[in-house]
C-alpha positions as CSV (number, residue, x, y, z in Angstrom):
1,M,0.0,0.0,0.0
2,D,2.9,2.4,0.9
3,L,4.4,1.7,-2.6
4,I,1.2,2.6,-4.4
5,N,0.9,5.8,-2.4
6,V,4.5,6.7,-3.2
7,V,4.0,6.2,-6.9
8,M,0.7,8.2,-6.9
9,T,2.3,11.0,-5.0
10,A,5.3,11.2,-7.3
11,G,3.0,11.2,-10.4
12,K,0.8,13.9,-9.0
13,S,3.8,16.1,-8.1
14,A,5.3,15.6,-11.5
15,V,2.1,16.7,-13.3
16,E,1.6,19.7,-11.0
17,I,5.2,20.9,-11.6
18,A,5.0,20.4,-15.3
19,L,1.6,22.0,-15.9
20,F,1.5,24.7,-13.2
21,I,5.1,25.8,-12.9
22,L,7.0,24.8,-16.1
23,L,4.3,25.3,-18.7
24,P,3.2,29.0,-18.0
25,I,6.8,30.2,-17.8
26,M,8.0,28.3,-20.9
27,A,5.0,29.5,-22.9
28,I,5.8,33.2,-22.1
29,S,9.6,32.8,-22.7
30,L,9.1,30.9,-25.9
31,S,6.6,33.4,-27.3
32,I,9.0,36.2,-26.6
33,M,11.9,34.2,-28.1
34,R,10.0,33.4,-31.3
35,L,8.7,36.9,-31.8
36,L,12.2,38.3,-31.4
37,E,13.4,35.7,-33.8
38,A,10.7,36.6,-36.4
39,A,11.5,40.3,-36.0
40,G,15.1,39.7,-36.9
41,V,16.3,40.8,-33.4
42,L,18.2,37.5,-32.8
43,D,19.9,37.7,-36.1
44,W,21.0,41.2,-35.2
45,V,22.3,40.1,-31.8
46,V,24.1,37.1,-33.3
47,A,25.8,39.2,-35.9
48,R,27.3,41.4,-33.2
49,L,28.2,38.7,-30.8
50,V,30.1,36.5,-33.3
51,P,33.2,38.7,-33.6
52,I,33.3,38.8,-29.8
53,L,32.8,35.1,-29.2
54,R,34.8,33.7,-32.1
55,P,38.1,33.8,-30.1
56,F,36.4,31.4,-27.7
57,G,36.1,28.8,-30.5
58,L,32.5,29.6,-31.3
59,T,30.8,30.2,-34.7
60,G,27.6,32.0,-35.7
61,L,25.6,28.9,-35.2
62,S,27.3,28.4,-31.8
63,V,25.9,31.7,-30.7
64,F,22.4,30.5,-31.7
65,A,22.9,27.5,-29.5
66,L,24.1,29.7,-26.7
67,L,20.9,31.8,-26.9
68,Q,18.7,28.7,-27.2
69,V,20.0,27.0,-24.1
70,N,19.7,30.2,-22.0
71,L,16.3,31.3,-23.3
72,V,14.5,28.0,-24.3
73,S,15.7,24.7,-23.0
74,F,18.7,22.3,-23.0
75,A,17.0,20.4,-25.9
76,A,16.6,23.5,-28.1
77,P,20.3,23.5,-29.3
78,I,19.9,19.9,-30.7
79,A,18.6,21.2,-34.0
80,T,21.5,23.7,-34.2
81,L,24.1,21.1,-33.4
82,S,22.5,18.8,-36.0
83,I,22.8,21.6,-38.6
84,M,26.4,22.3,-37.6
85,D,27.2,18.6,-38.0
86,K,25.6,18.5,-41.5
87,R,26.9,21.8,-42.8
88,G,30.6,21.0,-42.3
89,T,31.5,22.7,-39.0
90,S,34.9,21.5,-37.9
91,D,35.2,18.8,-35.2
92,R,37.0,21.3,-33.1
93,H,34.3,23.9,-33.2
94,L,31.6,21.2,-32.7
95,A,33.4,20.0,-29.5
96,A,33.6,23.6,-28.2
97,T,29.9,24.3,-28.9
98,F,28.9,20.9,-27.4
99,A,31.0,21.7,-24.2
100,M,29.4,25.2,-24.0
101,V,25.9,23.7,-24.1
102,I,26.8,21.1,-21.4
103,A,28.2,23.7,-19.1
104,M,25.4,26.3,-19.3
105,G,22.2,26.4,-17.2
106,Q,19.1,25.6,-19.2
107,A,16.1,27.9,-19.3
108,N,13.5,25.2,-18.8
109,V,14.9,24.6,-15.3
110,A,16.1,28.1,-14.4
111,F,13.0,30.0,-15.3
112,P,10.6,27.9,-13.2
113,L,13.0,28.1,-10.2
114,T,12.8,31.9,-10.2
115,S,9.4,31.3,-8.5
116,L,11.4,29.7,-5.6
117,G,13.9,32.6,-5.3
118,L,16.6,31.9,-7.9
119,H,18.2,35.1,-9.1
120,L,17.7,34.7,-12.8
121,G,19.9,37.7,-14.1
122,I,22.9,36.6,-12.0
123,F,22.3,33.0,-12.9
124,I,22.3,33.7,-16.7
125,L,25.4,35.8,-16.4
126,V,27.3,33.1,-14.5
127,S,26.0,30.6,-17.0
128,L,27.5,32.6,-19.8
129,V,30.9,32.7,-18.1
130,G,30.8,28.9,-17.5
131,G,29.8,28.2,-21.1
132,L,32.6,30.4,-22.5
133,V,35.2,28.9,-20.2
134,A,34.1,25.4,-21.4
135,A,34.3,26.4,-25.0
136,F,37.7,28.0,-24.6
137,C,39.2,25.0,-22.8
138,T,37.8,22.6,-25.2
139,F,38.8,24.5,-28.4
140,Y,42.4,25.4,-27.3
141,L,43.3,22.6,-24.9
142,L,41.1,19.4,-24.9
143,G,40.2,19.5,-28.6
144,R,43.4,20.9,-30.0
145,N,44.1,17.6,-31.9
146,L,40.7,17.6,-33.5
147,M,40.2,18.6,-37.1
148,A,39.9,22.3,-37.4
149,V,39.1,22.5,-41.2
150,E,35.5,23.5,-42.0
151,L,33.4,24.2,-45.0
152,K,32.2,27.7,-45.8
153,M,28.6,27.8,-44.7
154,E,25.6,29.9,-43.8
155,E,25.8,31.2,-40.2
156,H,22.1,31.6,-39.5
157,L,19.0,29.5,-38.9
158,P,15.9,29.6,-41.0
159,H,12.9,31.0,-39.2
160,T,9.5,32.6,-39.7
161,S,9.3,36.4,-40.4
162,L,6.7,38.8,-39.1
163,S,6.0,39.9,-42.7
164,E,4.8,36.4,-43.6
165,P,1.0,35.8,-43.8
166,K,1.0,33.7,-40.6
167,G,1.3,36.8,-38.5
168,I,2.0,37.3,-34.8
169,L,-0.9,35.2,-33.5
170,A,0.3,32.1,-35.4
171,I,3.8,32.6,-34.0
172,I,2.5,32.8,-30.4
173,N,0.2,29.8,-30.9
174,H,3.2,27.8,-32.3
175,A,5.3,28.9,-29.3
176,G,2.5,27.8,-27.0
177,A,2.3,24.4,-28.6
178,E,6.0,24.0,-28.4
179,A,6.0,24.9,-24.7
180,F,3.2,22.4,-24.1
181,R,5.2,19.7,-25.8
182,I,8.2,20.5,-23.6
183,A,6.2,20.6,-20.4
184,V,4.3,17.3,-21.1
185,G,7.5,15.7,-22.2
186,T,9.1,16.3,-18.8
187,I,6.4,14.5,-16.9
188,P,7.8,11.0,-17.2
189,I,11.3,12.0,-16.1
190,L,10.0,14.2,-13.3
191,A,7.8,11.3,-12.1
192,L,10.6,8.8,-12.2
193,A,13.1,11.2,-10.5
194,L,10.6,11.9,-7.7
195,L,9.7,8.2,-7.4
196,F,13.4,7.3,-7.2
197,V,14.0,9.9,-4.4
198,A,10.8,8.7,-2.5
199,L,11.8,5.0,-2.7
200,A,15.4,5.8,-1.6
201,K,14.1,7.6,1.4
202,L,11.6,4.8,2.2
203,V,14.4,2.2,2.4
204,G,16.8,4.6,4.1
205,G,19.3,4.7,1.2
206,F,20.0,8.4,1.3
207,A,20.4,8.5,5.1
208,L,23.0,5.7,4.9
209,L,24.8,7.5,2.0
210,E,24.9,10.8,3.9
211,I,26.3,9.0,7.0
212,L,29.1,7.4,4.9
213,L,29.9,10.7,3.1
214,A,29.6,12.9,6.2
215,P,33.4,13.0,7.0
216,I,34.3,14.0,3.5
217,L,31.5,16.5,3.1
218,H,32.4,18.0,6.5
219,L,36.0,18.3,5.4
220,L,35.0,20.1,2.2
221,H,32.4,22.3,4.0
222,I,29.6,20.8,1.8
223,D,26.0,20.7,3.1
224,P,24.9,17.0,3.3
225,V,21.5,18.1,1.9
226,L,23.3,18.4,-1.5
227,V,23.7,14.6,-1.8
228,I,20.1,13.8,-2.7
229,P,19.8,16.5,-5.4
230,T,23.2,15.6,-6.9
231,L,22.3,11.9,-7.3
232,T,18.9,12.8,-8.7
233,K,20.5,15.2,-11.2
234,W,23.1,12.8,-12.4
235,L,20.5,10.0,-12.9
236,G,17.4,12.0,-13.8
237,G,18.7,15.2,-15.3
238,A,18.3,18.8,-14.3
239,T,14.5,18.6,-15.0
240,G,14.3,15.8,-12.4
241,V,16.2,17.8,-9.9
242,M,14.0,20.8,-10.5
243,G,11.0,18.7,-9.4
244,L,12.9,17.5,-6.4
245,L,13.9,21.1,-5.4
246,V,10.3,22.3,-5.6
247,D,9.3,19.4,-3.4
248,M,12.2,20.0,-0.9
249,Q,11.3,23.7,-0.6
250,R,7.7,22.9,0.0
251,N,8.8,20.7,2.9
252,G,11.2,23.4,4.3
253,V,14.4,21.4,3.5
254,V,16.0,24.0,1.3
255,D,15.5,27.7,0.8
256,S,16.3,30.3,-1.9
257,Q,19.8,30.8,-0.6
258,F,20.5,27.1,-1.2
259,L,19.2,27.4,-4.8
260,N,21.4,30.3,-5.5
261,K,24.5,28.8,-3.9
262,T,24.1,25.4,-5.7
263,G,22.7,26.7,-9.1
264,G,26.0,26.2,-10.9
265,W,26.4,22.6,-9.7
266,L,22.8,21.4,-10.1
267,I,21.5,23.3,-13.2
268,N,23.4,22.1,-16.2
269,T,23.3,19.3,-18.8
270,L,26.1,17.2,-17.5
271,D,24.1,14.1,-16.6
272,V,23.2,10.7,-18.2
273,P,20.0,11.8,-19.9
274,G,21.4,15.1,-21.1
275,I,24.5,13.8,-22.7
276,A,22.7,10.9,-24.3
277,I,20.1,13.3,-25.9
278,L,22.7,15.8,-27.1
279,M,24.9,13.0,-28.6
280,S,21.9,12.1,-30.8
281,S,22.3,15.4,-32.7
282,G,24.6,13.8,-35.3
283,P,27.4,11.2,-35.9
284,R,30.2,13.8,-35.6
285,I,28.7,15.2,-32.4
286,S,28.9,11.8,-30.8
287,K,32.6,11.4,-31.8
288,V,33.7,14.5,-29.8
289,W,31.7,13.8,-26.6
290,K,34.7,13.0,-24.5
291,Q,36.4,16.4,-25.1
292,A,33.1,18.1,-24.8
293,V,32.2,16.5,-21.4
294,L,35.6,17.3,-20.0
295,G,35.4,20.9,-21.2
296,G,31.8,21.2,-19.9
297,F,32.9,19.9,-16.5
298,V,35.6,22.6,-16.3
299,G,32.9,25.2,-17.1
300,I,30.6,23.8,-14.4
301,L,33.3,23.9,-11.8
302,V,33.9,27.6,-12.6
303,R,30.1,28.2,-12.3
304,T,30.0,26.2,-9.0
305,L,32.8,28.2,-7.4
306,I,31.3,31.5,-8.4
307,H,27.8,30.6,-7.1
308,A,29.2,29.1,-3.9
309,Y,31.9,31.5,-2.9
310,V,31.6,34.8,-4.9
311,L,27.8,35.5,-4.9
């Protein structure tokens, strides 16, 4: 009977988080993103950012990926990475862009957590720093032996224009449908992550792990509360840990200070589901995953230190 209750509670929490927290915020942010895209504002921004970011090993399409992960979701850059793979972007630039996406904090988790006290502006700024560090390290150090030759290609993505017959309403409706797909798509992973945490608590697994790790965590001045979110994040992804953090704050286990101090460590794409999904972007993307993961980890460490000790 306890098991059935645990499953039902996890499922109910997952649906509530997806539909009442994630969906409204993603619908608004995606609508704004698509309208700016249709108006040509993003093309204008990319054109001016490329000369600044090119020394970090990034291309024009890399800048689109940067904006997508910060303003939409971790899955949004998949299409951009796929285009880069097919259009002839060098392996070295692919690895740098992949590492950048891994290291940065995704909008589909950060935006909903603002309702719990996450400082979004600071989070995005630190996320950019981590992403650029990851790209730089990957391009110049970890991926220096990768092929750097690339074909001449278009450095923009095709998108709808405001001058087209579809109009503003159609763009907003499309963005809303996209937000709904993202929100509903997170329900299974949210439910599984919350179920995993609930079952682990039920059998005392987390308590035992915290006891075993207590001496090391105390030596490193790390709050033992971070153990559960970290395991959930690595196994269930950042979306899963978002659901857990919402649940933990409801129960008074964590507060807004905890979110802001651990945002660099918990909100990124360096986890089993995230890496697997991003690697599916293309065959050449999957070949540079080792360099990208190592570079992404460096960027995440930088973000973690800034959130924990500077902010």
